[in-house]
VEXKE-497311 format. One record per residue (C-alpha): residue in one letter; z, x, y; residue number from 1. Coordinates in Angstrom, 3 decimals. Example, Ala and Ser with C-alpha at 12.3 -4.5 7.8 and 13.67 -1.06 7.14 Angstrom:
% residues 2
A | 7.800 | 12.300 | -4.500 | 1;
S | 7.140 | 13.670 | -1.060 | 2;
***
This chain:
% residues 200
M | 100.499 | 113.842 | 74.661 | 1;
L | 103.706 | 116.672 | 75.348 | 2;
T | 101.644 | 118.933 | 75.556 | 3;
Q | 99.089 | 117.501 | 78.294 | 4;
R | 101.754 | 116.320 | 80.115 | 5;
L | 103.898 | 119.322 | 80.393 | 6;
R | 100.621 | 121.315 | 81.320 | 7;
W | 99.484 | 118.531 | 83.997 | 8;
A | 103.254 | 118.975 | 85.482 | 9;
Q | 103.045 | 122.983 | 85.548 | 10;
G | 99.864 | 123.047 | 87.213 | 11;
T | 101.663 | 120.984 | 90.027 | 12;
I | 104.923 | 122.563 | 90.017 | 13;
Q | 102.686 | 125.867 | 90.239 | 14;
V | 100.305 | 124.554 | 93.078 | 15;
M | 103.725 | 123.472 | 95.089 | 16;
L | 105.093 | 126.779 | 94.825 | 17;
R | 101.883 | 129.102 | 95.212 | 18;
E | 100.429 | 127.141 | 98.112 | 19;
N | 102.387 | 125.512 | 100.256 | 20;
P | 101.015 | 121.883 | 101.294 | 21;
L | 103.225 | 122.112 | 104.917 | 22;
A | 101.086 | 125.219 | 105.169 | 23;
Q | 97.946 | 124.185 | 104.211 | 24;
R | 94.963 | 123.585 | 106.599 | 25;
G | 93.136 | 120.349 | 106.672 | 26;
L | 96.082 | 118.298 | 105.660 | 27;
K | 97.572 | 115.126 | 107.473 | 28;
W | 100.953 | 114.981 | 107.662 | 29;
G | 101.450 | 112.121 | 105.321 | 30;
Q | 99.058 | 113.928 | 103.255 | 31;
R | 101.236 | 117.112 | 103.055 | 32;
L | 104.947 | 114.786 | 102.667 | 33;
M | 103.507 | 113.074 | 99.689 | 34;
Y | 103.797 | 116.368 | 97.697 | 35;
F | 107.402 | 116.061 | 98.398 | 36;
A | 109.876 | 113.561 | 96.980 | 37;
A | 113.264 | 115.408 | 97.647 | 38;
P | 116.739 | 113.479 | 98.764 | 39;
L | 115.863 | 114.868 | 102.181 | 40;
V | 118.425 | 112.842 | 103.739 | 41;
Y | 121.977 | 113.626 | 101.876 | 42;
L | 121.193 | 117.638 | 102.099 | 43;
L | 120.222 | 117.391 | 105.451 | 44;
L | 122.528 | 115.121 | 106.615 | 45;
G | 125.256 | 115.078 | 104.041 | 46;
I | 124.674 | 111.023 | 103.584 | 47;
L | 125.545 | 109.967 | 99.804 | 48;
P | 122.586 | 107.171 | 98.357 | 49;
V | 125.478 | 104.900 | 97.648 | 50;
S | 129.046 | 105.006 | 98.868 | 51;
S | 130.169 | 101.519 | 98.034 | 52;
L | 129.273 | 98.362 | 95.618 | 53;
S | 129.481 | 95.926 | 98.734 | 54;
A | 127.021 | 93.414 | 99.624 | 55;
D | 125.539 | 95.734 | 102.083 | 56;
F | 124.146 | 98.082 | 99.346 | 57;
F | 122.774 | 95.085 | 97.331 | 58;
I | 121.356 | 93.818 | 100.109 | 59;
R | 119.457 | 96.989 | 100.819 | 60;
F | 119.120 | 97.667 | 96.704 | 61;
I | 117.753 | 94.554 | 95.496 | 62;
P | 114.933 | 94.374 | 97.635 | 63;
F | 113.910 | 97.640 | 97.354 | 64;
M | 113.143 | 97.844 | 93.827 | 65;
I | 111.267 | 94.058 | 94.140 | 66;
V | 109.265 | 95.900 | 96.332 | 67;
N | 108.739 | 98.932 | 94.881 | 68;
Q | 107.656 | 96.953 | 91.522 | 69;
L | 105.470 | 94.467 | 93.848 | 70;
L | 103.654 | 98.185 | 94.622 | 71;
F | 103.250 | 98.926 | 91.209 | 72;
A | 101.497 | 95.583 | 90.492 | 73;
V | 99.296 | 96.120 | 93.706 | 74;
A | 97.874 | 99.433 | 92.907 | 75;
G | 97.355 | 98.401 | 89.549 | 76;
R | 95.571 | 95.940 | 90.396 | 77;
G | 95.827 | 93.751 | 87.531 | 78;
I | 96.459 | 96.695 | 84.624 | 79;
P | 99.927 | 96.399 | 83.780 | 80;
T | 102.228 | 99.313 | 84.799 | 81;
W | 104.983 | 99.158 | 82.926 | 82;
R | 104.193 | 101.192 | 80.004 | 83;
G | 103.306 | 104.147 | 82.287 | 84;
Q | 106.842 | 103.395 | 84.412 | 85;
Q | 108.524 | 103.794 | 81.224 | 86;
Y | 106.964 | 107.058 | 80.136 | 87;
S | 107.550 | 108.431 | 83.644 | 88;
L | 111.216 | 107.778 | 82.927 | 89;
A | 111.284 | 108.815 | 79.071 | 90;
L | 109.874 | 111.923 | 79.477 | 91;
F | 112.367 | 113.815 | 81.282 | 92;
P | 112.676 | 116.377 | 79.258 | 93;
I | 108.742 | 117.624 | 80.098 | 94;
W | 109.151 | 117.519 | 83.612 | 95;
I | 112.759 | 119.564 | 83.717 | 96;
K | 110.728 | 122.148 | 81.412 | 97;
A | 107.866 | 122.334 | 83.728 | 98;
C | 109.983 | 122.891 | 86.626 | 99;
T | 111.711 | 125.984 | 84.782 | 100;
T | 108.346 | 127.559 | 83.177 | 101;
A | 106.517 | 126.956 | 86.413 | 102;
A | 109.111 | 128.560 | 88.282 | 103;
S | 109.295 | 131.468 | 86.390 | 104;
N | 105.877 | 132.156 | 86.279 | 105;
V | 105.210 | 131.965 | 90.056 | 106;
W | 108.281 | 133.727 | 90.817 | 107;
F | 108.245 | 136.087 | 87.862 | 108;
G | 105.185 | 136.268 | 86.008 | 109;
R | 105.911 | 135.189 | 82.949 | 110;
P | 102.846 | 132.991 | 80.896 | 111;
L | 102.749 | 129.580 | 80.666 | 112;
G | 101.657 | 130.101 | 77.346 | 113;
F | 98.764 | 127.320 | 77.488 | 114;
A | 98.180 | 125.105 | 74.729 | 115;
V | 94.933 | 122.993 | 73.803 | 116;
T | 96.059 | 119.560 | 73.422 | 117;
P | 95.209 | 118.767 | 69.451 | 118;
K | 92.168 | 115.753 | 69.761 | 119;
D | 92.799 | 114.846 | 65.773 | 120;
R | 95.665 | 113.227 | 63.959 | 121;
Q | 98.706 | 115.512 | 63.877 | 122;
A | 99.458 | 114.969 | 59.837 | 123;
G | 103.204 | 114.006 | 58.108 | 124;
G | 105.417 | 111.199 | 59.156 | 125;
P | 107.656 | 110.625 | 62.253 | 126;
S | 108.857 | 114.091 | 64.246 | 127;
W | 112.383 | 113.396 | 65.687 | 128;
S | 112.594 | 116.315 | 67.033 | 129;
L | 109.791 | 115.926 | 69.683 | 130;
I | 112.199 | 113.566 | 71.237 | 131;
R | 115.914 | 114.566 | 71.022 | 132;
P | 116.726 | 114.598 | 74.161 | 133;
Q | 116.406 | 111.571 | 74.797 | 134;
L | 118.300 | 110.552 | 71.466 | 135;
V | 121.154 | 112.383 | 72.406 | 136;
V | 120.783 | 111.191 | 76.189 | 137;
S | 120.575 | 107.301 | 74.249 | 138;
V | 123.510 | 108.126 | 72.299 | 139;
L | 125.591 | 109.279 | 75.626 | 140;
L | 124.265 | 105.964 | 77.553 | 141;
V | 125.946 | 103.587 | 74.634 | 142;
I | 128.763 | 105.458 | 74.238 | 143;
A | 129.393 | 105.445 | 78.110 | 144;
A | 128.752 | 102.191 | 78.351 | 145;
V | 131.523 | 100.650 | 75.131 | 146;
V | 133.776 | 103.015 | 76.527 | 147;
G | 133.432 | 101.326 | 80.045 | 148;
I | 133.579 | 98.017 | 78.814 | 149;
A | 136.946 | 99.228 | 77.100 | 150;
R | 138.262 | 100.116 | 80.156 | 151;
L | 137.015 | 96.887 | 82.050 | 152;
A | 138.899 | 94.977 | 79.289 | 153;
T | 141.835 | 96.948 | 79.561 | 154;
G | 142.570 | 96.822 | 83.327 | 155;
L | 141.412 | 100.362 | 83.823 | 156;
A | 138.256 | 100.000 | 85.259 | 157;
E | 136.549 | 98.190 | 88.468 | 158;
P | 134.293 | 94.383 | 87.382 | 159;
I | 132.006 | 95.359 | 89.709 | 160;
G | 131.080 | 99.230 | 89.163 | 161;
T | 131.064 | 98.888 | 85.912 | 162;
L | 128.946 | 95.435 | 85.432 | 163;
V | 126.407 | 97.807 | 87.679 | 164;
N | 126.630 | 100.659 | 85.586 | 165;
V | 126.055 | 98.753 | 82.241 | 166;
V | 123.180 | 97.241 | 83.893 | 167;
W | 121.698 | 100.617 | 84.738 | 168;
V | 122.821 | 101.803 | 80.725 | 169;
A | 120.611 | 99.061 | 79.251 | 170;
F | 117.623 | 99.376 | 81.296 | 171;
D | 117.759 | 103.264 | 80.533 | 172;
L | 117.877 | 102.332 | 76.842 | 173;
V | 115.293 | 99.894 | 77.248 | 174;
V | 112.824 | 102.203 | 79.146 | 175;
M | 113.373 | 105.152 | 76.801 | 176;
G | 112.717 | 102.941 | 73.865 | 177;
V | 109.162 | 103.217 | 73.888 | 178;
L | 109.398 | 106.828 | 72.747 | 179;
I | 110.785 | 105.058 | 69.247 | 180;
K | 107.520 | 103.195 | 68.541 | 181;
A | 105.382 | 106.306 | 70.403 | 182;
V | 106.962 | 108.712 | 67.486 | 183;
K | 106.853 | 105.799 | 64.786 | 184;
Y | 102.907 | 105.475 | 65.624 | 185;
K | 100.548 | 106.509 | 62.994 | 186;
G | 97.024 | 106.271 | 64.931 | 187;
F | 94.026 | 103.984 | 65.296 | 188;
E | 94.169 | 102.196 | 61.118 | 189;
P | 90.754 | 101.228 | 61.038 | 190;
T | 89.977 | 98.047 | 59.370 | 191;
E | 87.747 | 96.800 | 56.294 | 192;
R | 86.081 | 93.960 | 59.184 | 193;
N | 85.729 | 97.119 | 62.183 | 194;
D | 84.363 | 99.333 | 59.544 | 195;
H | 81.393 | 96.794 | 58.966 | 196;
A | 81.011 | 96.327 | 62.988 | 197;
V | 80.600 | 99.863 | 63.190 | 198;
Q | 78.012 | 99.777 | 60.142 | 199;
R | 76.046 | 97.512 | 62.079 | 200;
***
């Protein structure tokens, strides 16, 4: 899956760098803008996404998150989307690698090293090295949460900011927790009952 996701992401970045969607004919403006998810407000106007943790922030942030999840539910048409959301965030090293390798390919002509996605079950036990970056980040998140709670307990931290960030850490850990199960997954194991059904 990692090989496949990397290749897909590299192809997307290559398209963006080689064929600027804003300059292509036959696309509507809405279609052109869908290629970009850049922080335009901050880059153009210098406005930070969060300047305070006041009620004004939460009045805007919480409805946005609720509508975001409703959008996933509508787009999924009854199919659960949570697992896909988990992988989208948890595979952040793949997206970083796709950006750097695709840019090197387009700008400097370096080969991408295309690899065919394996179709057979891979031998051996869990390969923890596949998710080493996520494990390191998870450990750092736990350490940060412990330090933040300790600073709050000693009066060195602001309560609301600490609470928001600890909840954020917990959310990230839940999201990346899907990778633990994925690494330990041994593949489909046919049961005796399924074997009989196949024979019939």
